[in-house]
C-alpha positions as a printed Julia matrix, in Angstrom:
287×3 Matrix{Float64}:
  45.9     0.76  -25.34
  47.42   -1.17  -22.44
  45.36   -3.19  -19.99
  46.07   -0.63  -17.26
  44.84    2.25  -19.42
  41.76    0.28  -20.42
  40.94   -0.51  -16.79
  41.4     3.14  -15.84
  39.07    4.23  -18.65
  36.41    1.77  -17.55
  36.69    2.91  -13.94
  36.33    6.54  -15.06
  32.81    5.79  -16.31
  30.27    6.1   -13.44
  29.0     2.72  -12.29
  25.49    4.1   -11.75
  23.76    6.11  -14.46
  21.53    8.28  -12.27
  19.74    9.82  -15.21
  18.59    6.35  -16.28
  17.63    5.54  -12.69
  15.6     8.74  -12.43
  13.81    8.01  -15.69
  13.01    4.47  -14.6
  11.78    5.67  -11.2
   9.45    8.22  -12.77
   8.07    5.63  -15.19
   7.56    3.02  -12.45
   5.91    5.45  -10.02
   3.68    6.97  -12.66
   2.56    3.59  -13.94
   1.78    2.37  -10.43
  -0.22    5.5    -9.57
  -2.31    5.22  -12.73
  -3.04    1.54  -12.18
  -3.87    2.05   -8.5
  -6.15    4.96   -9.39
  -7.93    2.7   -11.85
  -8.33    0.04   -9.14
  -9.74    2.62   -6.76
 -12.18    3.83   -9.39
 -13.67    0.35   -9.82
 -13.61   -0.4    -6.09
 -10.89   -3.03   -6.25
  -9.28   -2.61   -2.83
  -8.96   -4.56    0.39
  -9.16   -1.5     2.62
 -11.03    1.74    2.73
 -11.1     4.94    4.78
 -14.9     4.93    4.79
 -16.27    4.31    8.3
 -19.05    2.03    7.01
 -16.87   -0.12    4.76
 -17.56   -3.78    5.45
 -16.68   -5.76    2.31
 -13.9    -8.19    3.27
 -15.02  -11.18    1.22
 -12.49  -13.74    0.05
 -13.19  -12.89   -3.6
 -12.43   -9.2    -3.13
  -9.29   -9.9    -1.1
  -8.01  -12.41   -3.68
  -8.67  -10.12   -6.64
  -7.22   -7.1    -4.85
  -4.1    -9.0    -3.83
  -3.63  -10.42   -7.31
  -4.07   -6.96   -8.8
  -1.54   -5.52   -6.33
   1.04   -8.07   -7.42
   0.2    -7.49  -11.08
   0.7    -3.73  -10.68
   4.08   -4.32   -9.04
   5.21   -6.58  -11.86
   4.1    -4.14  -14.56
   5.29   -0.92  -12.92
   8.65   -2.16  -11.64
   9.24   -4.17  -14.77
   8.66   -1.18  -17.02
  10.76    1.11  -14.83
  13.6    -1.4   -14.66
  13.53   -1.92  -18.42
  13.73    1.82  -19.05
  16.67    2.18  -16.67
  18.53   -0.73  -18.23
  17.86    0.48  -21.76
  19.01    4.05  -21.01
  22.07    3.16  -18.94
  25.33    4.48  -20.35
  27.09    1.62  -22.15
  30.69    0.73  -21.43
  33.04   -1.94  -22.74
  32.89   -4.52  -19.97
  32.4    -8.25  -19.73
  28.89   -9.66  -20.33
  28.59  -10.81  -16.71
  29.52   -7.37  -15.41
  27.11   -5.74  -17.85
  24.22   -7.93  -16.7
  25.07   -7.23  -13.05
  25.17   -3.46  -13.55
  21.92   -3.5   -15.5
  20.27   -5.56  -12.78
  21.51   -3.23  -10.06
  20.04   -0.27  -11.95
  16.69   -2.03  -11.94
  17.02   -2.72   -8.22
  17.79    0.95   -7.53
  14.71    1.94   -9.53
  12.66   -0.49   -7.43
  14.01    0.98   -4.18
  13.44    4.59   -5.24
   9.94    3.91   -6.55
   9.08    2.06   -3.33
  10.24    5.0    -1.21
   8.27    7.47   -3.32
   5.17    5.27   -3.16
   5.51    4.94    0.63
   5.73    8.73    0.93
   2.62    9.19   -1.2
   0.75    6.57    0.82
   1.71    8.36    4.04
   0.39   11.64    2.67
  -2.84    9.99    1.53
  -3.25    8.29    4.91
  -2.77   11.62    6.64
  -5.49   13.19    4.52
  -7.77   10.19    5.01
  -7.4    10.38    8.79
  -8.48   14.0     8.7
 -11.49   13.12    6.57
 -12.41   10.38    9.02
 -12.61   12.78   11.96
 -16.18   13.38   13.17
 -17.91   16.43   11.8
 -17.51   18.29   15.06
 -14.05   19.48   14.03
 -10.45   18.48   14.49
  -9.67   15.33   16.42
  -8.82   16.08   19.99
  -7.87   14.06   23.02
 -11.42   12.76   23.42
 -11.73   11.44   19.84
 -11.23    7.78   18.98
 -10.07    7.73   15.35
  -9.75    3.94   15.37
 -13.31    3.56   16.59
 -14.72    6.08   14.11
 -12.89    4.36   11.24
 -13.86    0.78   12.06
 -17.08    0.74   14.11
 -18.62    4.15   13.47
 -21.93    2.64   12.36
 -21.99    0.43   15.44
 -21.55    3.51   17.62
 -24.4     5.2    15.78
 -26.66    2.26   16.53
 -25.53    2.16   20.13
 -26.56    5.76   20.86
 -29.58    5.9    18.55
 -32.65    7.36   20.25
 -36.17    8.4    19.29
 -36.35   11.36   19.35
 -32.6    11.91   18.75
 -30.72   13.41   21.66
 -27.67   15.64   21.55
 -25.27   17.11   24.02
 -21.87   18.61   24.45
 -20.43   15.34   25.78
 -21.72   13.1    22.97
 -18.32   13.0    21.26
 -16.65   11.86   24.48
 -19.38    9.27   25.06
 -18.84    7.86   21.55
 -15.09    7.74   22.07
 -15.42    6.07   25.46
 -17.84    3.5    24.04
 -15.5     2.89   21.09
 -12.59    2.17   23.4
 -14.71   -0.25   25.42
 -15.91   -2.06   22.29
 -12.4    -2.25   20.86
 -11.14   -3.7    24.14
 -14.01   -6.2    24.22
 -13.14   -7.42   20.73
  -9.72   -8.63   21.88
  -8.72  -12.04   23.19
 -10.02  -11.22   26.67
 -13.75  -10.76   27.07
 -15.28   -7.47   28.1
 -15.01   -7.03   31.84
 -18.14   -6.92   33.97
 -17.36   -3.39   35.11
 -16.94   -2.08   31.56
 -20.09   -3.86   30.41
 -22.14   -2.38   33.25
 -20.73    1.08   32.62
 -21.52    0.87   28.92
 -25.1    -0.21   29.64
 -25.55    2.73   32.02
 -24.05    5.09   29.46
 -26.39    3.92   26.69
 -29.4     4.06   29.01
 -28.54    7.6    30.08
 -27.93    8.87   26.54
 -30.93    7.22   24.87
 -33.47    7.07   27.69
 -33.92    3.3    27.24
 -34.7     1.05   30.2
 -31.79   -0.91   31.59
 -32.98   -4.19   30.05
 -33.31   -2.71   26.54
 -29.99   -0.91   26.9
 -28.32   -4.2    27.87
 -29.85   -5.95   24.87
 -28.61   -3.2    22.57
 -25.12   -3.34   24.04
 -24.95   -7.12   23.52
 -26.11   -6.81   19.92
 -23.71   -3.99   19.06
 -20.82   -5.75   20.8
 -21.38   -8.86   18.67
 -21.44   -6.92   15.39
 -18.48   -4.79   16.49
 -16.44   -7.94   17.11
 -17.2    -9.17   13.6
 -16.33   -5.83   12.0
 -13.09   -5.51   13.96
 -12.13   -9.08   13.02
 -12.76   -8.29    9.35
 -10.64   -5.16    9.59
  -7.8    -7.09   11.22
  -7.99   -9.88    8.65
  -7.99   -7.4     5.79
  -5.02   -5.57    7.34
  -2.99   -8.77    7.68
  -3.76   -9.86    4.13
  -3.01   -6.41    2.79
   0.38   -6.4     4.53
   1.17   -9.89    3.2
   0.15   -9.0    -0.34
   2.14   -5.77   -0.17
   5.26   -7.65    0.94
   4.82  -10.29   -1.75
   4.31   -7.61   -4.38
   7.45   -5.81   -3.24
   9.6    -8.94   -3.42
   8.26   -9.96   -6.82
   8.59   -6.37   -8.02
  12.27   -6.32   -7.06
  12.92   -9.51   -9.01
  11.0    -8.18  -12.0
  12.9    -4.89  -11.95
  16.22   -6.76  -11.91
  15.43   -9.05  -14.84
  13.66   -6.31  -16.82
  16.71   -4.06  -16.47
  18.9    -6.88  -17.73
  16.55   -7.3   -20.68
  16.7    -3.57  -21.35
  20.48   -3.69  -21.27
  20.44   -6.6   -23.67
  18.21   -4.71  -26.08
  20.47   -1.68  -25.74
  23.47   -3.76  -26.79
  21.35   -5.88  -29.14
  22.46   -9.07  -27.45
  18.94  -10.45  -26.98
  15.93  -10.55  -29.32
  13.62   -7.57  -29.36
   9.84   -7.71  -29.51
   9.68   -5.27  -32.41
  12.91   -6.23  -34.2
  13.13   -9.92  -35.13
  16.46  -11.53  -34.39
  16.72  -12.81  -37.95
  16.85   -9.21  -39.29
  19.05   -7.69  -36.61
  22.8    -8.05  -36.26
  23.92   -9.27  -32.86
  26.78   -7.41  -31.25
  28.07   -6.54  -27.81
  28.36   -3.08  -26.32
  31.29   -1.41  -28.05
  31.4     2.06  -26.63
  34.83    3.41  -27.61
  37.15    4.0   -24.71
  39.4     7.05  -24.59
């Protein structure tokens, strides 16, 4: 066979084996879901949809971030290895073979990341619905951010003995949540907002102005701490997610190359010692 015919035969073989990519994507996504479900079952997470969640300790954040990276290495590594091992072999140079195997792992990483992002979006959508107050669907007067982060603080703010209720309680909670969220920023709570919040609490609970002011100051202090914890956890979660994604991409690339090497028996296998296995390159016959 001439060099031209050989080159044409090589080019006729698809560069990307989509069946191997699909298999690797399914394996990577499934592995990640199982491991994340296990982490959720034991409470190993740096965020939660529960309104009263407050655990943002350094130990939990470190363990959760380390586990997130570990899951990425295991899931993407396994998916990349499967894709590289199942890729259709073709008679090409070793450098080209390693590059194609690595690209297959990278495609598996990209597909699994997109699928995971879609699943996370669906879960977040369901979690936001669960976080809506029991009065019904969230409307224009609802503050989902406030109910997710400082719901317990809002409960304490409007707590009365005996308890009071009214048709405008949901709006009062949302208005108070927006004021507290604004007061937790870099700029302090304005005098006008502080006075309005004190009047609102006094009117809803029947407390004297002095006691209402004391309650507002106490709740504002705890709300600032809880909002700061939520922000810190969000930043760390985003950083850990990015680090896990980058490390997962590298792992998928090298694992796919390892899978391609095991397919062509050019590198040692864990279950087949090199001393008992003949070493040969991919020799798929060309037409």
